[in-house]
DOLUM-277658 format. One record per residue (C-alpha): residue number from 1; x, y, z. Coordinates in pm, whole numbers, always signed. Layout:
SITE   k   east  north     up
SITE NUM      X      Y      Z
...
END
This chain:
SITE   k   east  north     up
SITE   1  +2011  +3684  +1839
SITE   2  +1865  +3875  +2134
SITE   3  +1489  +3871  +2185
SITE   4  +1330  +4162  +2366
SITE   5  +1050  +3960  +2528
SITE   6  +1269  +3659  +2601
SITE   7  +1199  +3297  +2518
SITE   8  +1308  +3101  +2220
SITE   9  +1224  +3208  +1865
SITE  10   +915  +3050  +1711
SITE  11   +749  +2965  +2043
SITE  12   +460  +3146  +2205
SITE  13   +432  +3247  +2564
SITE  14   +206  +3030  +2775
SITE  15    -56  +3303  +2809
SITE  16    -65  +3374  +2434
SITE  17   -249  +3049  +2360
SITE  18   -517  +3130  +2620
SITE  19   -616  +3482  +2521
SITE  20   -983  +3471  +2417
SITE  21  -1040  +3839  +2498
SITE  22   -765  +3949  +2261
SITE  23   -901  +3724  +1989
SITE  24  -1253  +3857  +2043
SITE  25  -1134  +4218  +2030
SITE  26   -938  +4148  +1713
SITE  27  -1248  +3990  +1559
SITE  28  -1464  +4289  +1656
SITE  29  -1204  +4527  +1515
SITE  30  -1198  +4341  +1183
SITE  31  -1578  +4317  +1171
SITE  32  -1610  +4689  +1238
SITE  33  -1374  +4773   +953
SITE  34  -1558  +4542   +713
SITE  35  -1893  +4695   +809
SITE  36  -1754  +5048   +770
SITE  37  -1622  +4971   +421
SITE  38  -1954  +4811   +324
SITE  39  -2149  +5117   +440
SITE  40  -1915  +5353   +257
SITE  41  -1944  +5143    -59
SITE  42  -2323  +5148    -34
SITE  43  -2324  +5525    +10
SITE  44  -2099  +5572   -293
SITE  45  -2315  +5343   -507
SITE  46  -2625  +5534   -397
SITE  47  -2467  +5868   -488
SITE  48  -2357  +5742   -830
SITE  49  -2689  +5575   -915
SITE  50  -2873  +5721  -1218
SITE  51  -3181  +5792  -1006
SITE  52  -2976  +6010   -770
SITE  53  -2815  +6197  -1059
SITE  54  -3146  +6275  -1230
SITE  55  -3283  +6485   -943
SITE  56  -3161  +6806  -1106
SITE  57  -3503  +6890  -1250
SITE  58  -3798  +7017  -1053
SITE  59  -4117  +6817  -1004
SITE  60  -4298  +6989  -1292
SITE  61  -4018  +6902  -1536
SITE  62  -3863  +7248  -1559
SITE  63  -3513  +7329  -1456
SITE  64  -3491  +7490  -1112
SITE  65  -3264  +7770  -1233
SITE  66  -3334  +7944  -1561
SITE  67  -3051  +8134  -1729
SITE  68  -3076  +8512  -1759
SITE  69  -3179  +8631  -2100
SITE  70  -3086  +8973  -2227
END
């Protein structure tokens, strides 16, 4: 079997074990995605909350738009 990067299968390159910057960037990438999903989930829960859905009436208790009567 031919390997594109060379070396034997199952073994890492010498520099792969000492790559703290790559590990840190991968961790930041994963943390960013988790935070983004958490914020989106919070926004969806806020939009679907009963208090957000009940804002269709005006402050005095009447409906903001009255239907036309003929």
